[in-house]
C-alpha positions as a LaTeX table, in Angstrom:
\begin{tabular}{lrrr}
\hline
Residue & $x$ (\AA) & $y$ (\AA) & $z$ (\AA) \\
\hline
Unk1 & 6.80 & 2.51 & 13.84 \\
Unk2 & 5.16 & 4.35 & 10.96 \\
Unk3 & 2.13 & 3.66 & 8.84 \\
Unk4 & 2.29 & 4.33 & 5.12 \\
Unk5 & $-0.93$ & 5.04 & 3.23 \\
Unk6 & $-0.76$ & 5.28 & $-0.56$ \\
Unk7 & $-3.79$ & 6.22 & $-2.67$ \\
Unk8 & $-3.71$ & 4.89 & $-6.24$ \\
Unk9 & $-6.37$ & 5.93 & $-8.74$ \\
Unk10 & $-6.38$ & 3.78 & $-11.86$ \\
Unk11 & $-7.99$ & 4.18 & $-15.23$ \\
Unk12 & $-11.29$ & 2.33 & $-14.88$ \\
Unk13 & $-10.40$ & $-0.23$ & $-17.55$ \\
Unk14 & $-7.03$ & $-0.98$ & $-15.88$ \\
Unk15 & $-8.24$ & $-1.59$ & $-12.32$ \\
Unk16 & $-8.62$ & $-5.34$ & $-12.78$ \\
Unk17 & $-5.19$ & $-5.46$ & $-14.42$ \\
Unk18 & $-3.76$ & $-3.90$ & $-11.28$ \\
Unk19 & $-5.63$ & $-6.27$ & $-8.95$ \\
Unk20 & $-4.46$ & $-9.30$ & $-10.94$ \\
Unk21 & $-0.88$ & $-8.01$ & $-10.91$ \\
Unk22 & $-1.11$ & $-7.16$ & $-7.21$ \\
Unk23 & $-1.97$ & $-10.79$ & $-6.44$ \\
Unk24 & 1.36 & $-11.83$ & $-7.98$ \\
Unk25 & 3.51 & $-9.31$ & $-6.05$ \\
Unk26 & 1.70 & $-8.64$ & $-2.75$ \\
Unk27 & 4.10 & $-10.74$ & $-0.70$ \\
Unk28 & 7.12 & $-8.81$ & $-1.98$ \\
Unk29 & 6.11 & $-5.77$ & 0.05 \\
Unk30 & 4.47 & $-7.68$ & 2.87 \\
Unk31 & 7.65 & $-9.68$ & 3.52 \\
Unk32 & 10.19 & $-6.92$ & 2.84 \\
Unk33 & 12.61 & $-6.42$ & 5.76 \\
Unk34 & 11.23 & $-3.75$ & 8.08 \\
Unk35 & 7.62 & $-4.16$ & 6.92 \\
Unk36 & 5.24 & $-5.50$ & 9.56 \\
Unk37 & 2.41 & $-6.09$ & 7.09 \\
Unk38 & 0.32 & $-4.53$ & 4.39 \\
Unk39 & $-3.36$ & $-4.31$ & 3.44 \\
Unk40 & $-4.98$ & $-3.28$ & 0.20 \\
Unk41 & $-8.28$ & $-1.42$ & 0.38 \\
Unk42 & $-10.62$ & $-0.78$ & $-2.55$ \\
Unk43 & $-13.14$ & 2.06 & $-2.56$ \\
Unk44 & $-16.70$ & 0.69 & $-2.62$ \\
Unk45 & $-18.12$ & 3.64 & $-4.59$ \\
Unk46 & $-15.18$ & 4.23 & $-6.95$ \\
Unk47 & $-13.52$ & 0.80 & $-7.29$ \\
Unk48 & $-10.74$ & 2.22 & $-9.47$ \\
Unk49 & $-9.33$ & 3.80 & $-6.29$ \\
Unk50 & $-7.25$ & 1.54 & $-4.08$ \\
Unk51 & $-5.12$ & 2.29 & $-1.05$ \\
Unk52 & $-2.22$ & 0.42 & 0.38 \\
Unk53 & $-1.86$ & 0.52 & 4.14 \\
Unk54 & 1.43 & $-0.75$ & 5.51 \\
Unk55 & 3.34 & $-0.69$ & 8.79 \\
Unk56 & 7.10 & $-0.11$ & 8.80 \\
Unk57 & 9.61 & $-0.14$ & 11.63 \\
Unk58 & 11.10 & 3.15 & 10.38 \\
Unk59 & 11.23 & 5.65 & 7.55 \\
Unk60 & 14.68 & 4.20 & 6.72 \\
Unk61 & 13.15 & 0.75 & 6.08 \\
Unk62 & 10.47 & 2.28 & 3.86 \\
Unk63 & 13.20 & 4.14 & 1.95 \\
Unk64 & 15.12 & 0.89 & 1.47 \\
Unk65 & 12.02 & $-0.63$ & $-0.10$ \\
Unk66 & 11.49 & 2.39 & $-2.36$ \\
Unk67 & 15.15 & 2.14 & $-3.46$ \\
Unk68 & 14.96 & $-1.65$ & $-3.96$ \\
Unk69 & 15.08 & $-3.62$ & $-7.20$ \\
Unk70 & 11.63 & $-4.98$ & $-6.34$ \\
Unk71 & 10.07 & $-1.52$ & $-6.21$ \\
Unk72 & 12.02 & $-0.60$ & $-9.34$ \\
Unk73 & 10.25 & $-3.42$ & $-11.18$ \\
Unk74 & 6.75 & $-2.97$ & $-9.71$ \\
Unk75 & 6.29 & 0.79 & $-10.04$ \\
Unk76 & 7.13 & 1.14 & $-13.78$ \\
Unk77 & 4.77 & $-1.78$ & $-14.49$ \\
Unk78 & 1.72 & $-0.12$ & $-12.89$ \\
Unk79 & 2.53 & 3.54 & $-13.53$ \\
Unk80 & 0.96 & 3.66 & $-17.04$ \\
Unk81 & $-2.35$ & 2.49 & $-15.56$ \\
Unk82 & $-2.80$ & 5.53 & $-13.28$ \\
Unk83 & $-5.61$ & 7.96 & $-13.90$ \\
Unk84 & $-4.30$ & 10.46 & $-11.35$ \\
Unk85 & $-0.97$ & 11.02 & $-9.67$ \\
Unk86 & $-0.63$ & 8.75 & $-6.59$ \\
Unk87 & $-0.77$ & 10.35 & $-3.16$ \\
Unk88 & 1.14 & 9.05 & $-0.15$ \\
Unk89 & 1.30 & 9.77 & 3.56 \\
Unk90 & 3.61 & 8.47 & 6.28 \\
Unk91 & 1.78 & 8.78 & 9.59 \\
Unk92 & 2.23 & 7.94 & 13.25 \\
Unk93 & $-0.66$ & 6.50 & 15.22 \\
Unk94 & $-2.37$ & 8.98 & 17.51 \\
Unk95 & $-5.24$ & 6.75 & 18.66 \\
Unk96 & $-6.00$ & 3.07 & 18.02 \\
Unk97 & $-9.56$ & 2.19 & 18.97 \\
Unk98 & $-9.23$ & $-1.22$ & 17.32 \\
Unk99 & $-6.97$ & $-2.44$ & 20.10 \\
Unk100 & $-9.45$ & $-1.30$ & 22.76 \\
Unk101 & $-12.33$ & $-3.14$ & 21.10 \\
Unk102 & $-10.23$ & $-6.32$ & 20.79 \\
Unk103 & $-9.54$ & $-6.22$ & 24.54 \\
Unk104 & $-13.27$ & $-5.93$ & 25.32 \\
Unk105 & $-14.14$ & $-9.28$ & 23.70 \\
\hline
\end{tabular}
């Protein structure tokens, strides 16, 4: 399994446009074959920065999403709203302290 983290920095006056649009499409990614779930985080100091955090069964599944018609419709819609070029990382978990804390309660 891999985790995909994508940092998106929007023009300040387009952040709410993105959040409104995200609410209409969030299940497309979340329910895409090979995706185990997604979260959206918003920076508390710079709210025009958001990050998606998703779990995928493999890099191949993530690539299928990136090559999909769904992604091909979403990305061009939000791309003009960016302030900076998005950054993305595919990572493997090295340590998960959340699981340990859940087991303690």
